[in-house]
PAGU-432887 format. One line per 8 residues: number of its first residue (from 1); their letters; for each residue y, x, z of N, C-alpha, C, CB. Coordinates in steps of 0.02 Angstrom, whole numbers, plus 50000, padded with zeros to 5 digits. Each point is the difference from the previous one (the first is absolute). Glycine has a CB too. Layout:
BEGIN
NUM) A) Y:X:Z:Y:X:Z:Y:X:Z:Y:X:Z ~ ...
//
This chain:
BEGIN
1) MDRVKRRK) 49328:49230:50301:50017:50033:49943:49965:49963:49953:50022:50109:50046 ~ 50020:49885:49895:49989:49962:49936:49973:50049:49958:50089:49917:50011 ~ 49829:50076:49971:49972:50046:49964:50020:49995:49919:49907:49997:50095 ~ 50120:50049:49869:50015:50006:49920:49972:50042:49964:50089:49971:50018 ~ 49910:50012:49918:49964:50050:49958:50060:50059:49976:49901:49898:49952 ~ 50070:50155:50012:50046:50049:49999:50063:49983:49933:49892:50089:50057 ~ 50094:49873:49903:50063:49977:49964:50040:49968:50034:49951:49996:49915 ~ 50033:49958:50142:50050:49956:50028:50044:50041:50067:49913:49887:49958
9) LFMLARQL) 50056:50169:50062:50013:50045:50036:50066:50034:49981:49881:50003:50020 ~ 50120:50012:49913:50055:50034:49962:50056:49953:49968:49912:50089:49975 ~ 50075:49856:50016:50041:49942:49983:50037:49994:50068:49920:49936:49908 ~ 50049:50043:50142:50031:49991:50075:50037:50064:50019:49904:49923:50040 ~ 50082:50122:49948:50038:50063:50018:50053:50007:49953:49905:50057:50046 ~ 50098:49937:49885:50052:50004:49967:50057:49940:50022:49918:50060:49909 ~ 50052:49874:50087:50049:49926:50013:50035:50031:50084:49896:49868:49925 ~ 50069:50169:50113:50029:50018:50061:50067:50042:49997:49882:49994:50039
17) KRNGSQWH) 50102:50062:49914:50041:50035:49993:50069:49985:49956:49897:50059:50028 ~ 50096:49897:49908:50046:49969:49969:50050:49944:50054:49908:50020:49886 ~ 50056:49956:50148:50037:49946:50052:50033:50035:50060:49911:49910:49973 ~ 50080:50160:50028:50037:50038:50054:49969:49987:50066:50108:49993:49937 ~ 49841:49982:50072:49955:49991:50054:49990:50064:50041:49946:49910:49934 ~ 50036:50079:50133:49977:50067:50042:49925:49987:49998:50107:50020:50089 ~ 49862:50036:49875:49934:50003:49987:49972:50071:50004:50018:49900:49931 ~ 49931:50093:50079:49949:50081:50016:49927:49997:50000:50083:50039:50079
25) WHLLGARC) 49869:50000:49895:49950:49994:49997:49956:50056:50028:50039:49928:49920 ~ 49894:50061:50086:49952:50045:50035:49948:50018:49954:50023:49950:50108 ~ 49948:50107:49892:49930:50020:49971:49959:50005:50070:50041:50074:49881 ~ 49900:49880:50122:49963:50014:50050:49942:50023:49975:50052:49929:50065 ~ 49922:50121:49966:49937:50040:49996:49934:49963:50021:50073:50099:50023 ~ 49873:49903:49954:49940:49966:50000:49989:50006:50074:49954:50024:49879 ~ 50059:50018:50167:49984:50006:50054:50069:50002:50056:49888:50055:49938 ~ 50163:49922:50029:50063:49994:50033:50011:49948:50072:50033:50027:49870
33) AFNRHKGR) 49999:50000:50174:50003:49964:50063:50017:49939:49991:50024:50088:50054 ~ 50033:49900:49898:50026:49941:49973:49969:49950:49955:50077:50066:50018 ~ 49867:49969:49945:49969:49964:49956:49949:49936:50024:50017:50112:49939 ~ 49979:49848:50056:49957:49941:50013:49934:49989:49958:50107:49953:50030 ~ 49906:50084:49933:49954:50000:49920:49960:50061:50008:50092:49948:49909 ~ 49875:50078:50141:49967:50058:50001:49954:50013:49942:50013:49990:50116 ~ 49989:50057:49854:49952:50034:49939:50033:49977:49950:49884:50004:50042 ~ 50187:49968:49955:50020:50000:49927:50080:50028:50028:49912:49882:49922
41) FAIVLEDS) 50126:50138:50017:50064:50018:50006:50040:49936:49989:49977:50120:49964 ~ 50085:49880:50072:50053:49947:49977:50059:50033:50003:49946:49902:50039 ~ 50094:50036:49919:50078:50018:49997:50027:49935:50034:50008:50078:49880 ~ 50030:49922:50179:50032:49959:50022:50079:49989:49985:49908:50019:50070 ~ 50119:49925:49901:50059:50001:49991:50035:49943:50035:49974:50061:49900 ~ 50074:49976:50145:50035:49959:50049:50071:49967:49971:49943:50080:50093 ~ 50065:49859:49912:50065:49970:49984:50053:49987:50062:49931:49945:49903 ~ 50104:50094:50134:50023:50014:50067:50047:49921:49998:50003:50167:50012
49) RSRTNYVC) 50024:49818:49947:50045:49945:49984:49960:49936:50035:50053:50056:49877 ~ 49897:49925:50082:49970:49932:50007:49939:50024:50055:50032:49938:49862 ~ 49952:50124:50148:49937:50013:50054:49940:49987:49955:50059:49957:50119 ~ 49929:50056:49829:49941:49972:49946:49977:50073:50006:50045:49890:49903 ~ 49884:50109:50097:49967:50062:49986:49939:49984:49941:50028:50048:50133 ~ 49960:50003:49824:49945:49985:49949:49974:50069:49991:50052:49896:49936 ~ 49881:50098:50065:49951:50049:49984:49966:49996:49940:49991:50006:50105 ~ 49990:50057:49887:49955:49993:49921:49963:50074:50030:50098:49933:49868
57) LFSKKPKR) 49831:50036:50107:49951:50051:50014:49973:50041:49942:49972:49928:50089 ~ 50008:50144:49930:49966:50040:49948:49929:50042:50026:50126:50011:49948 ~ 49833:49990:50005:49946:50043:50005:50010:50064:50009:49954:49933:49943 ~ 50105:50105:50028:50004:50061:49985:50078:50013:50028:49903:50001:49894 ~ 50104:50057:50123:50080:50014:50024:50049:49979:49936:49965:50113:50085 ~ 50077:49835:49938:50052:49979:49947:50063:50059:49983:49973:49869:50049 ~ 50009:50196:49950:50058:50038:49991:50055:49984:49957:49928:50070:50025 ~ 50049:49924:49914:50050:49974:49941:50041:49943:50032:49916:50027:49897
65) EAKTLANM) 50055:49926:50117:50032:49953:50043:50053:49997:50038:49919:49990:49994 ~ 50046:50059:50051:50053:50020:50058:50060:50038:49995:49910:49996:50049 ~ 50077:50040:49889:50042:50040:49976:50067:49969:49955:49891:50073:50009 ~ 50085:49864:49970:50056:49965:49957:50025:49950:50060:49943:50005:49861 ~ 50028:49986:50196:50034:49951:50044:50048:50048:50030:49903:49911:50024 ~ 50078:50155:49987:50048:50044:50043:50069:50014:49956:49892:50062:50064 ~ 50106:49948:49865:50048:50007:49958:50044:49931:49996:49926:50093:49941 ~ 50028:49840:50081:50052:49945:49983:50036:50005:50080:49924:49907:49893
73) AYGKGFMD) 50051:50106:50156:50025:49986:50065:50050:50067:50023:49883:49922:50027 ~ 50123:50132:49954:50028:50066:50010:50046:50012:49946:49902:50041:50056 ~ 50084:49942:49872:50030:50020:49945:49953:50061:49955:50119:49963:50071 ~ 49891:50017:49873:49954:50048:49958:50020:50058:50009:49976:49932:49919 ~ 49975:50118:50071:50011:50075:50018:50025:50010:50080:50036:50022:49866 ~ 49949:49948:50169:50024:50010:50079:49966:50069:50019:50005:49862:50039 ~ 49942:50151:49945:49972:50051:50021:50017:50053:49969:49926:49941:50032 ~ 50124:50075:49936:50024:50052:49955:50067:50005:50050:49943:49973:49857
81) KKGAGRHN) 50083:49983:50179:50068:50008:50034:49971:50029:50077:50079:49888:49927 ~ 49967:50150:50097:49986:50032:50082:50009:49918:50056:50077:50162:49971 ~ 49956:49812:50013:49987:49941:50051:50058:49996:50054:49870:50015:49985 ~ 50151:49932:50033:50047:49990:50044:49978:49999:50086:50051:49937:49890 ~ 49963:50054:50147:49981:49984:50071:49985:50065:50046:49949:49888:49951 ~ 50056:50092:50101:49996:50056:50059:49923:50021:50010:50109:49947:50068 ~ 49876:50115:49957:49936:50030:50003:49971:49985:50069:50032:50091:49917 ~ 49911:49887:50084:49970:50000:50067:49947:50051:50014:50023:49884:49997
89) PRFDAIIR) 49994:50161:50058:49953:50046:50015:49928:49993:50002:50086:50026:50048 ~ 49899:49901:49971:49913:49991:50004:49985:49997:49927:49981:49923:50117 ~ 50062:50077:49834:49972:49980:49927:49970:50075:49996:50096:49897:49932 ~ 49935:50152:50082:49969:50078:49993:49915:49997:50006:50119:50059:50065 ~ 49865:49907:49980:49931:50008:50027:49958:49951:49941:50036:50020:50149 ~ 49999:49922:49820:49972:49964:49972:49997:50036:49922:50035:49899:50091 ~ 50002:50128:49884:50010:50019:49945:49944:50075:50001:50140:49932:49988 ~ 49862:50094:50063:49947:50046:49998:49932:49997:50012:50082:50041:50019
97) RAKELSAQ) 49905:49890:50018:49935:49976:49992:49980:49973:49938:50008:49983:50105 ~ 50031:49991:49870:49996:49967:49917:49978:50053:49953:50102:49919:50014 ~ 49937:50144:50000:49974:50065:49952:49947:50023:50017:50094:50038:49980 ~ 49879:49957:50082:49923:50021:50026:49964:49958:49955:50015:50026:50131 ~ 49978:49915:49886:49960:49947:49976:50005:50011:49920:50023:49913:50108 ~ 50013:50100:49858:50015:49991:49936:49962:50074:49968:50126:49913:50020 ~ 49896:50134:50011:49957:50078:49989:49923:50008:50007:50102:50046:50051 ~ 49882:49895:50008:49911:49988:50007:49969:49955:49942:50010:50000:50136
105) GIEWHHHH) 50044:49959:49835:49975:49948:49953:49986:49953:50029:49965:50058:49934 ~ 50062:49929:50129:49972:49934:50029:50073:49931:49989:49903:50091:50113 ~ 50062:49871:49869:50050:49949:49990:50053:49968:50043:49917:49989:49940 ~ 50136:49999:50069:50043:49969:50057:50054:49963:49968:49976:50091:50083 ~ 50050:49868:49965:50045:49951:49975:50054:50003:50066:49905:49918:49918 ~ 50153:50050:50046:50049:49989:50048:50052:49930:49996:49986:50133:49999 ~ 50045:49865:50038:50042:49931:50006:50069:50008:50017:49903:49945:50036 ~ 50144:50027:49931:50071:49990:50012:50017:49926:50027:50022:50087:49906
113) LNPECVFN) 49982:49915:50154:50006:49921:50028:50078:49994:50007:49878:49987:50076 ~ 50157:49963:49892:50061:49994:49994:50015:49945:50074:50003:50027:49845 ~ 50047:49968:50174:50025:49977:50076:49960:49926:50000:50141:50066:50012 ~ 49863:49895:49935:49973:49936:50002:49925:49986:49975:50118:49975:49988 ~ 49861:50088:50005:49920:49999:49961:49953:49966:50056:50011:50126:49922 ~ 49943:49831:50052:49962:49970:50048:49946:50044:50017:50030:49892:49963 ~ 49962:50169:50022:49959:50044:50031:50039:50045:50050:49926:49994:49899 ~ 50151:49997:50105:50026:50025:50055:50018:49984:50074:50020:50027:49908
121) YRKGKDCI) 49941:50015:50135:50013:49969:50060:50066:50024:50037:49877:49987:50005 ~ 50148:50047:49956:50069:50039:50027:50055:49970:49968:49950:50111:50014 ~ 50057:49825:49989:50047:49952:49955:50071:50041:50015:49930:49863:50014 ~ 50110:50141:49927:50057:50035:50004:50006:50068:49988:50015:49924:50063 ~ 49930:50103:49918:50001:50076:49985:49947:50011:49938:50031:50036:50134 ~ 49995:50014:49834:49943:50017:49949:49950:50042:50009:50071:49981:49938 ~ 49872:50025:50046:49950:50048:50026:49959:50023:49945:49997:49947:50108 ~ 49993:50123:49886:49948:50034:49957:49937:49998:50039:50081:50078:49943
129) ILEDPVRK) 49871:49899:50040:49928:50011:50019:49947:50030:49967:50030:49920:50041 ~ 49934:50145:49985:49945:50019:49954:49931:49988:50032:50076:50087:49947 ~ 49892:49871:50036:49924:50000:50024:49948:50055:49967:50022:49871:50017 ~ 49963:50163:50052:49952:50036:50004:49934:49988:49987:50069:50028:50056 ~ 49896:49980:49891:49933:49986:49988:49957:50037:50036:50028:49970:49902 ~ 49971:50090:50119:49968:50039:50047:49988:49998:50065:50032:50044:49933 ~ 50038:49968:50082:50016:49989:50085:50005:49919:50024:50078:50118:49996 ~ 49916:49839:49943:50001:49929:50018:50044:49982:50050:49896:49996:49970
137) RTMVAVYK) 50177:50036:50013:50047:49975:50023:50070:49994:49964:49932:50034:50086 ~ 50114:49931:49940:50060:49995:49959:50064:50047:50020:49957:49879:49984 ~ 50078:50146:49975:50067:50049:50026:50048:49956:49963:49957:50138:50010 ~ 50096:49863:50044:50057:49965:49991:50079:50027:50006:49911:49928:50035 ~ 50135:50063:49922:50059:50029:50010:50045:49929:49993:49970:50135:49952 ~ 50079:49845:50092:50042:49949:50006:50064:50013:49992:49930:49958:50060 ~ 50105:50020:49884:50073:50010:49979:50052:49939:50002:49946:50085:49928 ~ 50116:49935:50094:50049:49944:49990:50027:49962:49951:50014:50051:50068
145) GKPMRDLT) 49978:49987:49870:50003:49988:49931:49942:50006:49952:50102:50032:50026 ~ 49922:49951:49927:49931:50023:49931:49999:50073:49999:50022:49901:49904 ~ 49914:50100:50111:49974:50083:49988:49995:50038:49934:49935:49969:50087 ~ 50101:49999:49864:49988:50043:49930:49981:50066:50003:50078:49940:49956 ~ 49957:50098:50082:50005:50082:49983:49926:50016:50021:50139:50034:50029 ~ 49833:49939:50026:49933:50014:50031:49948:49972:49948:50043:49992:50127 ~ 49971:49933:49868:49935:49961:49956:50000:50032:49931:50011:49877:50058 ~ 50038:50148:49916:50002:50025:49941:49954:50058:49993:50109:49956:49991
153) RLEKLFYS) 49900:50087:50060:49954:50062:50008:49926:49984:49991:50083:50049:50080 ~ 49908:49902:49962:49927:49974:50010:49972:49949:49942:50024:50011:50129 ~ 50010:49970:49841:49987:49957:49941:49986:50037:49936:50072:49918:50053 ~ 49967:50147:49939:49989:50052:49952:49911:50035:50010:50158:50027:50006 ~ 49838:49984:50068:49920:50026:50004:49961:49947:49985:50013:50080:50087 ~ 49993:49853:49949:49951:49957:49980:49986:49967:49931:50021:49993:50105 ~ 50029:50024:49857:49987:49982:49939:49967:50054:49949:50092:49924:50029 ~ 49906:50139:50011:49969:50058:49965:49934:50007:50010:50094:50054:50007
161) Q) 49884:49917:50048:49928:49988:50012:49953:49978:49956:50041:49984:50087
//
């Protein structure tokens, strides 16, 4: 993974979007299972076409940066929309647990893994993953297509914490 600064991260995301490239991003928590930079937050930008990945490190949770990238990737105001896509019943347990953690004031995070994502070992499928910091386990819902309906519900909760 190529390490980049914040400004370059956004420049790359805008360029990928403008070029119509397939790209996506991840916010990795300081103790995230996918984070090789433990103790620091990371945003990983994946360019699926060139298979190039970029990482930008932060000392604090980059919530504003993550929300900006989410709007770039899914469209501005995507959280105000209902979202399309099928519902996975396993997602019900994920959203329930995320709500419990939020109510207790416990910081949690989640991932949407695209079919071609470097972190996704279920190639060809979309996944929503919740990393539970209390139980020290992950909860997974697997989808045949983009799970915007379920993802939008989880994103709303995440950005409200």
